[in-house]
C-alpha positions in Angstrom: -78.0 -93.5 -8.6 -80.6 -92.3 -11.6 -83.6 -93.6 -9.4 -82.4 -91.8 -6.2 -82.4 -88.6 -8.3 -85.4 -89.2 -9.7 -87.0 -89.3 -6.3 -85.0 -86.2 -5.2 -86.4 -84.2 -8.1 -90.2 -85.5 -7.6 -89.7 -84.6 -3.9 -88.5 -81.0 -5.0 -91.4 -80.4 -6.9 -94.0 -82.0 -4.7 -92.5 -80.0 -1.7 -92.5 -77.0 -3.8 -96.3 -77.5 -5.0 -97.4 -78.5 -1.3 -96.0 -75.2 0.1 -98.0 -73.5 -2.8 -101.3 -74.8 -1.2 -101.7 -78.0 -3.5 -102.4 -81.5 -2.1 -99.8 -83.7 -4.0 -99.3 -87.5 -4.4 -96.5 -89.5 -6.2 -97.5 -91.6 -9.1 -98.0 -95.1 -8.3 -99.8 -94.8 -5.3 -103.4 -94.3 -6.5 -104.9 -96.1 -3.4 -103.3 -93.3 -1.3 -105.5 -90.5 -3.4 -108.0 -89.4 -0.6 -108.8 -85.9 -1.3 -109.4 -84.1 -4.9 -108.7 -81.9 -6.3 -105.1 -83.0 -6.1 -101.9 -83.1 -7.9 -100.0 -86.5 -8.9 -96.4 -86.3 -10.0 -94.4 -89.3 -11.9 -91.2 -89.7 -13.6 -92.2 -90.4 -17.2 -88.4 -90.9 -18.8 -84.8 -90.4 -18.2 -82.1 -90.0 -20.8 -78.5 -88.9 -21.0 -78.3 -87.5 -24.5 -75.5 -85.4 -24.7 -72.8 -88.1 -23.9 -69.9 -87.7 -22.9 -71.3 -84.5 -21.1 -72.8 -85.3 -17.6 -76.2 -83.6 -18.4 -79.3 -85.7 -17.9 -82.9 -84.9 -19.1 -85.7 -86.1 -17.0 -89.4 -86.1 -18.2 -92.0 -85.8 -15.8 -95.7 -85.9 -15.5 -97.9 -83.3 -13.3 -101.5 -84.5 -13.4 -104.3 -82.4 -11.8 -107.4 -84.7 -10.7 -110.3 -82.8 -10.3 -114.1 -83.4 -10.3 -114.7 -80.8 -12.7 -112.6 -78.6 -15.3 -111.3 -75.6 -13.2 -109.1 -72.9 -15.3 -108.2 -71.0 -12.4 -106.7 -74.0 -10.6 -104.7 -75.1 -13.5 -103.4 -71.5 -14.0 -102.4 -71.6 -10.2 -100.7 -74.9 -10.8 -99.0 -73.5 -14.0 -97.8 -70.3 -11.8 -96.5 -72.4 -9.2 -94.5 -74.6 -11.3 -92.9 -71.3 -13.1 -91.8 -70.3 -9.7 -90.1 -73.5 -8.8 -86.4 -73.1 -7.7 -85.2 -76.3 -9.3 -81.7 -76.2 -7.7 -78.3 -75.2 -8.7 -77.7 -78.1 -10.7 -80.8 -77.6 -12.9 -79.7 -76.1 -16.4 -83.3 -76.0 -17.6 -86.9 -76.6 -16.6 -89.9 -76.2 -18.6 -93.4 -77.1 -19.3 -93.6 -78.8 -22.8 -96.9 -80.1 -23.4 -100.3 -80.1 -22.0 -103.7 -82.1 -22.3 -106.9 -82.3 -20.8 -109.7 -85.1 -20.7 -112.7 -86.2 -18.8 -112.2 -89.6 -17.5 -115.4 -91.4 -16.1 -116.2 -88.6 -13.3 -112.7 -87.0 -13.3 -111.4 -84.0 -15.1 -107.6 -85.1 -15.9 -105.2 -82.3 -16.7 -101.7 -83.3 -17.5 -98.5 -81.3 -18.1 -95.4 -82.6 -19.4 -92.2 -81.3 -17.7 -88.8 -81.3 -19.1 -86.0 -81.0 -16.4 -82.2 -80.8 -17.6 -79.6 -81.4 -14.9 -75.8 -81.2 -15.1 
């Protein structure tokens, strides 16, 4: 069930970002990445820290791959994430961390997302 739920959460975020104009891929399908700039979304962790309460906490990585640093695109991505309707069962959704690095010829900007659902 947890794997299915993780897929639903990634799909919800992916669809929202696609509707906001971004090219989006799921993590793990690196060979499928054809177009840059693009966003890659993956599940980084899962916990149920408040047992016996049913709330679950998911940690996701949202990665922007680009050929150059692009502050405007980064800002647009953060704004799109902040407009996400994460669903009626979602109790909390926030960006908790940010990093940017140059990896070979790609600019890699990563946001960590905290998603808590009951």
